C-alpha positions as CSV (number, residue, x, y, z in Angstrom):
1,X,0.0,0.0,0.0
2,X,2.9,2.4,0.7
3,X,4.2,1.8,-2.8
4,X,0.8,2.6,-4.3
5,X,0.5,5.7,-2.2
6,X,4.0,6.8,-3.2
7,X,3.1,6.1,-6.9
8,X,-0.1,8.2,-6.6
9,X,1.8,11.1,-5.1
10,X,4.4,10.9,-7.8
11,X,1.8,10.9,-10.6
12,X,0.1,13.9,-8.9
13,X,3.4,15.8,-8.8
14,X,4.5,14.9,-12.3
15,X,1.2,14.9,-14.1
16,X,2.3,17.0,-17.1
17,X,5.5,15.1,-17.9
18,X,3.7,11.8,-17.5
19,X,0.9,12.7,-19.9
20,X,3.4,14.1,-22.4
21,X,5.3,10.8,-22.2
22,X,2.1,8.8,-22.8
23,X,1.2,11.0,-25.8
24,X,4.8,10.6,-27.2
25,X,4.6,6.9,-26.7
26,X,1.3,6.7,-28.5
27,X,2.7,8.6,-31.5
28,X,5.3,5.8,-31.9
29,X,3.1,2.9,-30.8
30,X,-0.5,4.0,-31.6
31,X,-1.9,0.5,-30.9
32,X,-1.1,0.8,-27.1
33,X,-4.2,2.9,-26.5
34,X,-6.3,1.8,-29.4
35,X,-8.8,0.4,-26.9
36,X,-9.7,3.8,-25.4
37,X,-12.6,4.6,-27.7
38,X,-16.3,5.4,-27.4
39,X,-17.9,4.0,-24.2
40,X,-14.6,3.1,-22.7
41,X,-13.4,6.7,-22.9
42,X,-16.7,7.9,-21.4
43,X,-16.4,5.4,-18.5
44,X,-12.8,6.5,-17.8
45,X,-13.9,10.2,-17.6
46,X,-16.8,9.1,-15.3
47,X,-14.2,7.5,-13.0
48,X,-12.1,10.6,-13.0
49,X,-15.2,12.6,-11.9
50,X,-16.0,9.9,-9.3
51,X,-12.6,10.5,-7.7
52,X,-13.4,14.2,-7.5
53,X,-16.7,13.4,-5.8
54,X,-14.9,11.2,-3.3
55,X,-12.9,14.2,-2.0
56,X,-15.9,16.5,-1.5
57,X,-17.4,16.9,1.9
58,X,-20.4,18.7,3.3
59,X,-18.0,21.6,4.2
60,X,-17.2,22.0,0.5
61,X,-20.8,22.4,-0.4
62,X,-21.3,24.9,2.5
63,X,-18.8,27.1,0.8
64,X,-21.4,27.7,-2.0
65,X,-23.8,29.1,0.5
66,X,-21.3,30.9,2.7
67,X,-19.5,32.7,-0.1
68,X,-22.2,33.3,-2.7
69,X,-20.7,36.5,-4.1
70,X,-17.3,35.0,-4.6
71,X,-18.8,31.9,-6.2
72,X,-21.1,34.0,-8.5
73,X,-18.1,36.1,-9.7
74,X,-16.1,32.9,-10.3
75,X,-18.9,31.1,-12.2
76,X,-19.7,34.2,-14.3
77,X,-16.0,34.7,-15.2
78,X,-15.6,30.9,-16.0
79,X,-18.6,30.8,-18.4
80,X,-18.0,34.2,-20.1
81,X,-14.3,34.7,-20.4
82,X,-13.3,31.3,-21.7
83,X,-16.2,30.7,-24.2
84,X,-15.9,34.3,-25.6
85,X,-12.1,34.0,-25.9
86,X,-12.5,30.8,-27.8
87,X,-15.1,32.3,-30.1
88,X,-12.8,35.4,-30.7
89,X,-9.8,33.2,-31.6
90,X,-12.0,31.1,-34.0
91,X,-13.1,34.4,-35.7
92,X,-9.7,36.0,-35.7
93,X,-7.7,33.0,-37.1
94,X,-10.6,31.8,-39.3
95,X,-10.2,28.4,-37.8
96,X,-11.4,25.3,-39.7
97,X,-14.5,23.5,-38.3
98,X,-12.7,20.8,-36.3
99,X,-10.2,23.0,-34.5
100,X,-13.0,25.6,-33.9
101,X,-15.3,22.9,-32.4
102,X,-12.5,21.6,-30.1
103,X,-11.5,25.1,-28.9
104,X,-15.1,26.2,-28.2
105,X,-15.8,22.9,-26.3
106,X,-12.8,23.5,-24.1
107,X,-13.9,27.1,-23.5
108,X,-17.4,26.1,-22.6
109,X,-16.3,23.3,-20.2
110,X,-16.2,23.6,-16.4
111,X,-13.0,24.2,-14.4
112,X,-10.4,21.4,-14.3
113,X,-10.2,19.2,-11.2
114,X,-6.4,19.7,-10.9
115,X,-6.9,23.4,-10.4
116,X,-7.4,22.8,-6.7
117,X,-3.9,21.4,-6.5
118,X,-2.4,24.4,-8.3
119,X,-4.2,26.8,-6.0
120,X,-2.6,25.0,-3.0
121,X,0.9,25.1,-4.6
122,X,0.7,28.9,-5.1
123,X,-0.9,29.8,-1.8
124,X,-4.2,30.6,-3.3
125,X,-7.6,30.3,-1.6
126,X,-8.0,26.5,-1.8
127,X,-11.5,26.6,-0.3
128,X,-12.6,29.1,-3.0
129,X,-11.0,26.9,-5.6
130,X,-12.9,23.8,-4.5
131,X,-16.1,25.9,-4.4
132,X,-15.6,27.2,-7.9
133,X,-14.8,23.8,-9.3
134,X,-17.9,22.3,-7.6
135,X,-20.1,25.2,-8.8
136,X,-18.9,25.1,-12.4
137,X,-19.2,21.3,-12.5
138,X,-22.8,21.4,-11.2
139,X,-23.7,24.1,-13.7
140,X,-22.0,22.4,-16.7
141,X,-24.9,20.1,-17.8
142,X,-27.1,23.1,-18.3
143,X,-24.7,25.9,-19.3
144,X,-22.2,24.1,-21.5
145,X,-24.7,22.7,-24.1
146,X,-26.4,26.1,-24.4
147,X,-23.1,27.9,-24.8
148,X,-21.9,25.4,-27.4
149,X,-25.2,25.7,-29.3
150,X,-25.0,29.6,-29.2
151,X,-21.4,29.8,-30.3
152,X,-21.3,27.0,-32.9
153,X,-24.9,26.3,-33.8
154,X,-24.9,28.4,-37.0
155,X,-21.8,26.8,-38.5
156,X,-21.8,23.2,-37.1
157,X,-24.7,20.9,-36.3
158,X,-24.8,20.8,-32.5
159,X,-26.8,18.2,-30.5
160,X,-27.4,20.2,-27.4
161,X,-29.7,17.6,-25.8
162,X,-27.1,14.9,-26.4
163,X,-24.4,17.0,-24.9
164,X,-26.6,17.6,-21.9
165,X,-27.1,13.9,-21.4
166,X,-23.4,13.1,-21.8
167,X,-22.3,15.7,-19.3
168,X,-25.0,14.5,-16.9
169,X,-23.7,11.0,-17.3
170,X,-20.0,11.7,-16.9
171,X,-20.1,14.6,-14.4
172,X,-23.1,15.0,-12.0
173,X,-23.8,11.3,-11.7
174,X,-20.3,10.1,-10.8
175,X,-19.6,13.2,-8.7
176,X,-22.9,12.5,-6.8
177,X,-22.0,8.9,-6.3
178,X,-18.5,9.8,-5.0
179,X,-19.9,12.4,-2.6
180,X,-22.4,9.9,-1.3
181,X,-19.6,7.4,-0.7
182,X,-17.7,10.0,1.2
183,X,-20.7,10.8,3.3
184,X,-21.4,7.1,4.1
185,X,-17.9,5.7,4.5
186,X,-15.6,8.6,5.4
187,X,-15.4,7.5,9.0
188,X,-14.6,3.9,8.2
189,X,-11.0,2.6,8.5
190,X,-9.2,2.5,5.2
191,X,-11.4,5.0,3.4
192,X,-9.0,7.9,3.8
193,X,-6.2,5.7,2.3
194,X,-8.4,4.8,-0.7
195,X,-9.0,8.6,-1.2
196,X,-5.3,9.2,-1.2
197,X,-4.9,6.8,-4.1
198,X,-7.6,8.6,-6.2
199,X,-5.4,11.5,-7.5
200,X,-2.9,9.1,-9.0
201,X,-5.7,7.0,-10.6
202,X,-7.3,10.1,-12.0
203,X,-4.0,11.0,-13.7
204,X,-3.8,7.5,-15.1
205,X,-7.3,7.9,-16.4
206,X,-6.5,11.3,-18.0
207,X,-3.4,9.8,-19.6
208,X,-5.6,7.0,-21.1
209,X,-8.0,9.6,-22.6
210,X,-5.1,11.5,-24.2
211,X,-3.5,8.3,-25.4
212,X,-6.8,7.2,-27.0
213,X,-7.3,10.4,-28.9
214,X,-3.6,10.4,-29.9
215,X,-4.0,6.9,-31.2
216,X,-7.0,7.7,-33.2
217,X,-6.1,11.2,-34.5
218,X,-2.4,11.8,-33.7
219,X,-1.3,11.7,-37.4
220,X,-3.4,14.8,-38.0
221,X,-1.3,16.8,-35.5
222,X,1.3,17.3,-38.2
223,X,-1.3,18.8,-40.6
224,X,-2.4,21.6,-38.3
225,X,-0.6,21.1,-35.0
226,X,1.1,24.5,-34.9
227,X,-2.2,26.3,-35.4
228,X,-3.9,24.2,-32.8
229,X,-1.2,24.8,-30.2
230,X,-1.0,28.5,-30.9
231,X,-4.8,28.9,-30.3
232,X,-4.7,26.7,-27.2
233,X,-1.7,28.7,-25.8
234,X,-3.5,32.0,-26.4
235,X,-6.8,30.8,-25.0
236,X,-5.3,29.4,-21.9
237,X,-2.8,32.3,-21.2
238,X,-5.4,35.0,-21.8
239,X,-7.8,33.0,-19.5
240,X,-5.2,33.2,-16.7
241,X,-4.6,36.9,-17.3
242,X,-8.3,37.9,-17.5
243,X,-9.2,35.8,-14.5
244,X,-6.6,37.5,-12.4
245,X,-7.7,41.0,-13.6
246,X,-11.3,40.1,-12.8
247,X,-10.3,39.4,-9.3
248,X,-8.4,42.6,-9.1
249,X,-11.4,44.6,-10.5
250,X,-13.6,43.0,-7.8
251,X,-11.1,44.0,-5.1
252,X,-10.3,40.4,-4.1
253,X,-7.3,39.4,-2.0
254,X,-4.2,38.2,-3.7
255,X,-5.0,34.6,-2.7
256,X,-8.4,34.9,-4.3
257,X,-7.0,36.6,-7.4
258,X,-4.6,33.7,-8.0
259,X,-7.3,31.1,-7.5
260,X,-9.7,32.9,-9.9
261,X,-6.9,33.1,-12.5
262,X,-6.2,29.4,-12.2
263,X,-9.9,28.4,-12.1
264,X,-10.7,30.5,-15.2
265,X,-7.6,29.4,-17.2
266,X,-7.7,25.7,-16.5
267,X,-10.6,23.8,-18.0
268,X,-11.8,20.3,-17.8
269,X,-10.4,19.5,-21.2
270,X,-10.9,15.8,-20.5
271,X,-14.6,16.4,-20.6
272,X,-14.2,18.4,-23.8
273,X,-12.2,15.5,-25.3
274,X,-15.0,13.0,-24.6
275,X,-17.7,15.3,-25.9
276,X,-15.7,16.0,-29.1
277,X,-15.3,12.3,-29.8
278,X,-18.9,11.4,-29.1
279,X,-20.7,14.4,-30.6
280,X,-18.4,15.5,-33.4
281,X,-17.0,12.2,-34.8
282,X,-16.7,13.7,-38.3
283,X,-14.4,16.4,-37.0
284,X,-11.3,14.6,-35.6
285,X,-9.4,17.8,-35.0
286,X,-12.0,18.7,-32.4
287,X,-10.9,15.7,-30.1
288,X,-7.3,16.3,-30.9
289,X,-7.5,20.0,-29.9
290,X,-9.2,19.1,-26.6
291,X,-6.6,16.3,-25.9
292,X,-3.7,18.8,-26.5
293,X,-5.5,21.2,-24.1
294,X,-5.4,18.4,-21.5
295,X,-1.7,18.2,-21.8
296,X,-1.0,21.9,-22.0
297,X,-3.3,23.0,-19.2
298,X,-1.5,20.6,-16.9
299,X,1.8,22.1,-17.9
300,X,0.7,25.7,-17.8
301,X,-1.1,25.3,-14.5
302,X,2.1,24.1,-12.9
303,X,4.0,27.0,-14.5
304,X,1.5,29.7,-13.4
305,X,1.6,28.3,-9.8
306,X,5.4,28.5,-9.9
307,X,5.3,32.1,-11.2
308,X,3.0,33.1,-8.3
309,X,5.2,31.3,-5.8
310,X,8.3,33.1,-7.2
311,X,6.5,36.4,-6.9
312,X,6.1,35.7,-3.2
313,X,9.8,35.0,-2.8
314,X,10.8,38.1,-4.7
315,X,8.4,40.2,-2.5
316,X,9.9,38.8,0.7
317,X,13.4,39.8,-0.4
């Protein structure tokens, strides 16, 4: 068990390099993750969201009621800045349908589950981070399909009802089951140990999703990879910047500003990847764009947390 806990901790610490290594391996040996398709991919994402639910307590939900103004600002920023940034990049670069669909799906997704770790690393407001992630996840089945339909409906056929069902299946249901498990079994011996294994298992699940998409569509990266990465880089980086400036405009503390920056910039790109594969099968670049976002958001989240921590050290000197 000690070995498994150590491995889970290692995977949580080195998420980005591990996922990059998996993607690189899949480029060379695409058959390794050829099995991660369709329903298997959906089940893996559901498991990742289950791990999130298993870490939520009643105290985390109380944050939603105790800090309504902060949560409202965060949710509003989450579901306006990133979708509109994605749409602006699509318009500015005249992106083809597949890349446009992937970028908008990422922009309309809820906050990423690893954002809580990044807030902890940079001395952000971790409670606020958990509250924002919870709120955006709970809202996602309703808000995400409507935003996708609004931003893409005129150019690409969008099954908003299907997206609603998919998000409900892979977010609210597993998060609810995980939360119920935490409520029922949190006081039992061994449950805390199991929860400590969950972050590592979530990273393995995310790696499988990235590997599956790379296996199916990786060859297309060389056709438009530079354009995809440029748009993802700008979308993510501007999200961090505008999230921080929103916190500053609302006179938030430094810790809250950092958390808002990370929560806005880091998206649940794993969810976007699954939605792209399931609802836009004729646009393979959509899933590829979302999968690359999975990798880049993990890297950039670590980097922005390091920048914030470095700013603290410089200020102390």
